[in-house]
C-alpha positions as CSV (number, residue, x, y, z in Angstrom):
1,X,13.8,-3.9,7.9
2,X,10.8,-1.9,9.6
3,X,9.2,-3.4,12.4
4,X,5.9,-3.0,13.9
5,X,4.3,-4.7,16.9
6,X,2.7,-7.6,14.8
7,X,4.3,-7.0,11.4
8,X,7.7,-6.2,9.7
9,X,8.3,-4.8,6.6
10,X,11.1,-5.9,4.4
11,X,12.6,-5.5,1.1
12,X,10.8,-7.6,-1.8
13,X,12.8,-10.5,-3.2
14,X,12.4,-12.5,-6.2
15,X,10.9,-15.3,-4.4
16,X,7.9,-13.3,-3.6
17,X,7.0,-13.1,-7.1
18,X,4.9,-16.2,-7.5
19,X,3.0,-15.2,-4.5
20,X,2.3,-11.8,-6.0
21,X,1.4,-13.3,-9.1
22,X,-1.5,-15.7,-7.4
23,X,-2.7,-12.4,-5.8
24,X,-2.7,-10.3,-8.7
25,X,-5.1,-13.1,-10.5
26,X,-7.8,-13.0,-7.9
27,X,-10.6,-11.1,-8.7
28,X,-11.4,-10.5,-5.1
29,X,-8.1,-9.0,-4.3
30,X,-7.6,-7.1,-7.5
31,X,-11.0,-5.5,-7.2
32,X,-9.3,-2.6,-5.2
33,X,-6.2,-2.3,-7.2
34,X,-5.8,-0.6,-10.7
35,X,-5.2,-4.0,-12.3
36,X,-7.2,-5.4,-14.8
37,X,-6.0,-7.8,-16.9
38,X,-4.2,-11.1,-15.8
39,X,-0.5,-11.5,-14.8
40,X,2.0,-14.2,-15.5
41,X,5.2,-14.8,-13.9
42,X,6.8,-13.6,-16.6
43,X,5.0,-10.0,-16.1
44,X,6.0,-9.9,-12.5
45,X,9.4,-10.9,-13.2
46,X,9.9,-8.0,-16.1
47,X,8.1,-5.5,-13.2
48,X,10.3,-6.8,-10.4
49,X,13.5,-5.9,-13.0
50,X,11.9,-2.4,-12.9
51,X,11.4,-2.0,-9.3
52,X,14.9,-3.0,-8.9
53,X,16.3,0.2,-10.8
54,X,14.1,2.6,-9.2
55,X,15.6,4.7,-5.9
56,X,15.9,2.7,-2.7
57,X,13.1,4.9,-1.2
58,X,10.6,4.0,-3.8
59,X,10.8,-0.1,-3.9
60,X,7.8,-1.6,-2.6
61,X,8.4,-3.4,0.8
62,X,7.0,-6.9,1.8
63,X,4.5,-7.2,4.6
64,X,5.1,-10.3,7.0
65,X,3.4,-11.1,10.1
66,X,4.8,-13.7,12.8
67,X,3.4,-17.0,12.7
68,X,4.2,-20.3,14.5
69,X,6.3,-21.5,11.4
70,X,7.8,-18.1,11.2
71,X,7.5,-15.2,9.0
72,X,4.4,-15.2,6.6
73,X,4.1,-13.0,3.7
74,X,0.6,-11.5,3.3
75,X,1.1,-8.1,1.2
76,X,3.2,-5.3,0.2
77,X,3.1,-1.8,0.5
78,X,5.1,1.4,-0.7
79,X,5.7,5.0,-1.3
80,X,6.0,6.0,-5.2
81,X,6.2,9.2,-7.3
82,X,8.2,11.2,-4.6
83,X,8.8,14.5,-5.4
84,X,11.8,15.7,-3.4
85,X,11.2,19.4,-4.2
86,X,7.3,19.5,-2.7
87,X,8.5,16.6,-0.2
88,X,5.2,14.5,-1.1
89,X,4.5,10.7,-1.9
90,X,1.8,8.4,-2.8
91,X,1.2,5.6,-0.9
92,X,0.2,2.0,-2.4
93,X,-0.7,-1.3,-0.5
94,X,-2.2,-4.8,-0.9
95,X,-2.8,-7.2,1.7
96,X,-3.1,-10.3,-0.8
97,X,-3.4,-12.9,1.7
98,X,-7.5,-12.9,2.6
99,X,-7.5,-15.1,5.5
100,X,-5.4,-12.3,7.1
101,X,-8.0,-9.3,6.0
102,X,-9.8,-7.4,8.7
103,X,-7.0,-7.8,11.3
104,X,-5.7,-4.7,11.3
105,X,-2.5,-5.8,9.9
106,X,-3.2,-2.7,6.4
107,X,-3.4,-0.3,9.3
108,X,-0.5,-0.9,11.1
109,X,1.8,-1.3,7.8
110,X,0.1,2.1,7.0
111,X,1.3,3.5,10.2
112,X,5.0,2.5,9.6
113,X,5.2,3.7,6.2
114,X,3.7,7.0,7.5
115,X,6.5,7.1,10.1
116,X,8.9,6.0,8.0
117,X,7.8,8.6,5.5
118,X,7.8,11.4,7.6
119,X,10.6,10.7,10.2
120,X,12.9,9.1,8.1
121,X,12.5,10.3,4.4
122,X,11.2,14.0,5.6
123,X,8.3,14.1,3.4
124,X,5.5,16.3,4.2
125,X,2.7,15.1,2.2
126,X,1.5,11.5,1.7
127,X,-1.4,10.9,-0.4
128,X,-3.1,8.0,-1.6
129,X,-6.3,6.7,-4.0
130,X,-9.1,4.6,-3.0
131,X,-12.1,3.4,-4.9
132,X,-15.4,4.9,-3.1
133,X,-16.8,1.0,-2.8
134,X,-13.9,-0.2,-0.6
135,X,-15.0,0.8,2.7
136,X,-12.5,-1.5,4.5
137,X,-9.7,0.4,3.1
138,X,-11.4,3.8,3.4
139,X,-11.9,2.8,7.1
140,X,-8.3,2.0,7.7
141,X,-7.0,4.9,5.8
142,X,-9.1,7.3,8.1
143,X,-8.1,5.1,11.5
144,X,-4.6,5.9,10.4
145,X,-5.4,9.6,10.3
146,X,-5.7,10.3,6.8
147,X,-8.4,13.2,5.6
148,X,-10.4,13.2,2.6
149,X,-9.4,15.5,0.1
150,X,-11.3,15.2,-3.1
151,X,-13.3,12.7,-5.5
152,X,-12.7,11.7,-8.8
153,X,-16.0,11.2,-9.9
154,X,-16.3,7.9,-11.9
155,X,-12.7,7.6,-12.2
156,X,-12.2,4.1,-12.1
157,X,-13.9,1.6,-14.5
158,X,-14.2,-2.2,-13.7
159,X,-16.5,-5.1,-14.4
160,X,-18.4,-2.5,-16.4
161,X,-19.4,-0.2,-13.5
162,X,-17.7,3.4,-12.9
163,X,-16.6,4.2,-9.7
164,X,-15.6,7.3,-7.9
165,X,-12.0,7.5,-6.7
166,X,-11.1,9.2,-3.3
167,X,-7.9,11.2,-2.9
168,X,-6.9,10.9,0.9
169,X,-3.9,12.6,2.6
170,X,-1.6,13.2,5.7
171,X,0.3,16.4,6.0
172,X,3.7,15.9,8.3
173,X,1.7,18.3,10.7
174,X,-1.4,16.1,10.9
175,X,1.1,13.3,11.7
176,X,3.2,15.5,14.4
177,X,-0.1,16.8,16.0
178,X,-1.4,13.3,16.6
179,X,-2.5,11.9,13.5
180,X,-0.2,8.7,13.6
181,X,-1.5,5.9,15.2
182,X,1.3,3.4,15.0
């Protein structure tokens, strides 16, 4: 497990899937994701079977917070599309437990994944894509030290509207020079 100050990142297991399905069928949650159609438990189970075949470094991690009742699942995150030759990967995250939005858990998870990516996996570059109409996520990424690289104009279509997709990244040198906020 990867521990932070208020969260831990752990391997995803099959028991998490029903919660993920709830999140993936909530229009407010999926607004920031590339998800467009409803998900069933069968769909998520098939996804999980494919994830289990991936290299350990590319398996998503559950985000949990410690509550009075124990550890509570609030989201998941991970690095994917790892290119070992160029030492880069893309980051993705969802905080599905809406009651825990705007409390800095996503920023903390991002910081842990950046530390893991640069410090453990020896990556040189971590990038991400975010919709331009998601200021909460953009602030979190900027706070963590990610910089804007570009804009895919009208790169996403959702609910009858085209939205720009922002590309952001952090380099190992940015992180070593103080870009890390964990």
